[in-house]
C-alpha positions in Angstrom: -9.5 -6.0 1.3 -12.7 -4.1 1.2 -16.4 -5.3 0.2 -18.1 -6.0 -2.4 -15.2 -4.0 -4.4 -11.8 -4.7 -3.0 -10.1 -0.7 -1.9 -6.5 -2.5 -1.3 -4.8 -5.5 -2.2 -1.4 -7.5 -1.4 0.7 -10.6 -1.4 2.6 -12.8 0.6 5.8 -14.7 -0.6 5.3 -17.6 1.8 4.1 -16.1 5.0 5.7 -13.1 4.6 6.3 -9.9 2.4 8.2 -10.3 -0.9 11.9 -9.1 -0.6 13.9 -7.6 -2.8 13.8 -5.9 -6.0 12.3 -7.0 -9.5 13.6 -6.4 -13.0 11.5 -3.9 -15.0 9.3 -2.0 -11.7 8.8 1.3 -10.6 9.1 1.5 -6.7 8.0 4.4 -3.9 10.1 3.2 -0.8 8.0 4.8 2.8 8.8 4.1 6.2 6.1 2.3 8.1 7.4 3.8 11.2 6.4 6.8 10.3 2.9 6.4 8.7 -0.6 6.7 9.7 -4.3 7.1 8.5 -5.7 10.4 7.9 -8.5 12.1 6.8 -7.6 14.6 3.9 -10.5 16.6 2.8 -13.9 13.8 3.1 -11.2 10.7 1.5 -9.4 8.7 4.3 -5.7 7.9 3.0 -2.8 6.3 4.3 0.5 8.6 4.1 3.9 9.1 4.8 4.9 12.1 6.3 2.9 14.6 4.3 2.9 12.6 1.0 -0.3 10.4 0.6 0.3 6.3 -0.6 -3.1 5.2 -0.5 -6.7 6.8 -0.7 -9.3 4.4 0.6 -12.0 7.0 -0.3 -15.0 7.1 2.6 -13.7 3.9 4.4 -11.6 4.7 7.1 -11.9 0.6 8.1 -10.1 -0.4 5.5 -7.2 2.1 5.6 -7.1 0.8 9.1 -6.4 -2.3 8.0 -4.5 -1.5 5.7 -2.0 0.0 7.9 -2.1 -2.6 10.5 -1.4 -5.3 7.5 1.7 -3.1 5.8 3.1 -2.2 9.8 2.9 -6.4 10.5 4.1 -7.7 6.9 6.9 -4.8 7.2 5.6 -3.7 3.6 8.8 -0.7 2.8 7.5 -0.3 -1.1 5.0 0.6 -3.2 5.8 -0.7 -6.6 4.4 -0.7 -10.0 5.0 -3.2 -13.1 3.9 -1.2 -16.5 3.9 -1.2 -20.3 2.3 1.2 -21.6 -0.4 1.3 -18.6 0.1 -0.4 -15.2 0.1 -3.8 -15.4 0.4 -5.1 -11.8 0.5 -2.9 -8.3 2.1 -4.8 -5.3 4.0 -4.3 -2.5 7.7 -5.7 -1.0 9.9 -4.8 1.5 
C-alpha cells in the first residue's frame, strides 16, 4: 500500500492470512477488535489499546486502509525474521 513509497506490506496464503508460527520468527500479538487509527502528535498510527503498532506518518488514508485489511483478514500477529538485522516483516494469524 502507498504510492509512490509503500507504507505497509501484507501477504496472503491462498485467499487468507498465513496461519501459525514459523521457525525463527519474533512476533507481537494484537487484537484486531481493540485496534484503531489515532493521530499521535503529527503522525497517524494503528494502535492496540495504548500501544502503537504501525506508523503511517502523515498519511491517514493509508492507516485507515491498513486497519481495514487487518480486520478483513483477521491478522493477529506482527512478525519479523531477523539474523543480525530485520530481514523480513509480515502479518499472520
